[in-house]
N, C-alpha and C positions, 0 to 999 in steps of 0.2 A: 582203520588207518594204521600204518606202521608206527610204533610208539617208541622206537629206539634209534639211536644214531646208526648210520651205515655208510659205506663208501662204495664208489665205483672207481674205475681207473683214474678218472680226472677230477672227481668231486667227492667231498665229504658232506653228508647230510647231518646237520646239528640241530638239537632241540633249542628253540628260541621262542620268544613271545612276540607276536605281531600286535602292535598298537595302531589303532585307527582312530583318528579324531576328525570331527567336522568343525569348520571355522569359516568366518567371513574371509575372503581372499586377502583383505588388508591386515588380518591378524597373523597370517602364516609366517612371514619373515621374523616378526618379533618372537613368536612362540618357538620357532625352530632354532633361532639364535640362542635362546635360553636353554632349550633341550640339549643342544650339543655341548653346552658348558657342563652339563651333568654327565652325559655319556656321548662319546664321539661318533656313534653310529657307524662303526667300522665294517667294511666288507673287503677283505684282502688288502690291497694297497690303496684303498679309497676310504674317505671318511665323509661324514655328513650325508649318508645315504638315506633317501626318503623318496616317496612317490607322491605327487600332488595331482589330483584329478582335475578335469576341466570344471568350470563353475556350473552349479545347478541351483535349484530353488529349494530352500528349506521351508517347511510348513509347520506352523505352531500357533497356539492360542494361549496368551497369558491368562492365568487364573488368579484368584485372590492370593495375596502374598508374593506374587511375582514383582520384580523390581519395576516393571512397566505398569503395574496395576492390572486388575482384571479387565478383560476386554470381551466383547461379544463376537467380534469378527475374527476370522482366521487370518493370520498374517502369512504372507508369502515373501520370503527374503531372497532376492536373487544374489548371485555372486558368492554362494557358499561352496566350499570345496572339501574334499576329503584328503587327508594326509596320512600316509601309511609308512611305518618304519618298523624295523626289527630291533628287539632288545635282548640282552642276555637274560636267561631264565634265573634271575636273581631278584628276590622280592624287595630288598633294600633299594636297589637301583630303580626298579619299576615304581616303587612308592615315591622316590625323589622325582622321577620324570612326571608322574601324574600330578604331584603337587606343583611342580614347575609349570605344567600346562595350565592348571587351574589358576595360578597366580598371574599368568601372562595373557590368558584368553580374555576376550571382552564379554563373554556370556556369564550369566548367573549359574547356568547349568550346562557346562561344556559337555558335548557328546564324546565320550572316550570309551573305547571297547578294547578288550584284550582277548587274544586267542593263542593257545599253544600250537606251535607249528614245528615242522622240520624244514630247515632252509639250507640251500646249497652254499658251499664255499669251495672255491677252486683250490686244487692242490698245488697250483702254480707251476704246472708242467710247461715245458717249452712248446708253445704252439705258435711260434713266430712265423711259421710257414703255412699255417692254416689258411686256406683261401677264403674262408667265411668271416674272418676277423676284420673289423673295420679298418685297421691299418693296412690290410692287404687288398682293400677294395677302393671305395671312394673317399675314405678318410672319415674323420670324426664329424659328428653332426654340427659341432661348433666350428665355424670357419675362422681362420686367422685374420686379424685386421689387415686391411690393404696397406701396403707400404707406400706412404705418400711422401714423395720427395719434393723439396722446394725448388 
């Protein structure tokens, strides 16, 4: 893998850290609200940037010492998602984010993974006439509220 920053005409590739966590879908808003108080998750002119997967099934069996107590049957918890976001390659910030996740997550053992990555950042060139941009096609995925007049 390429291990240093580089640029193309339109994009800078920067060294960042990718954090992936698994959580029950009901935990995600609480956890992410706390995370963005530590680091804004910036990408260009956007903040709070993260990706949340669709729900899946988490599989586990509590052993002796687990908060639930030891069990013999495998548990299958539906509604578990993955949330992925980029962090600066700064150990102090990463430590604060991990501690924040641990304190706001509902699990005794939250699943948190880190990976070193190169991530793209736009150079902010004028692409207002690019026919592939959403503002030059059908518009944003989020529709505007209907104008309801009395």
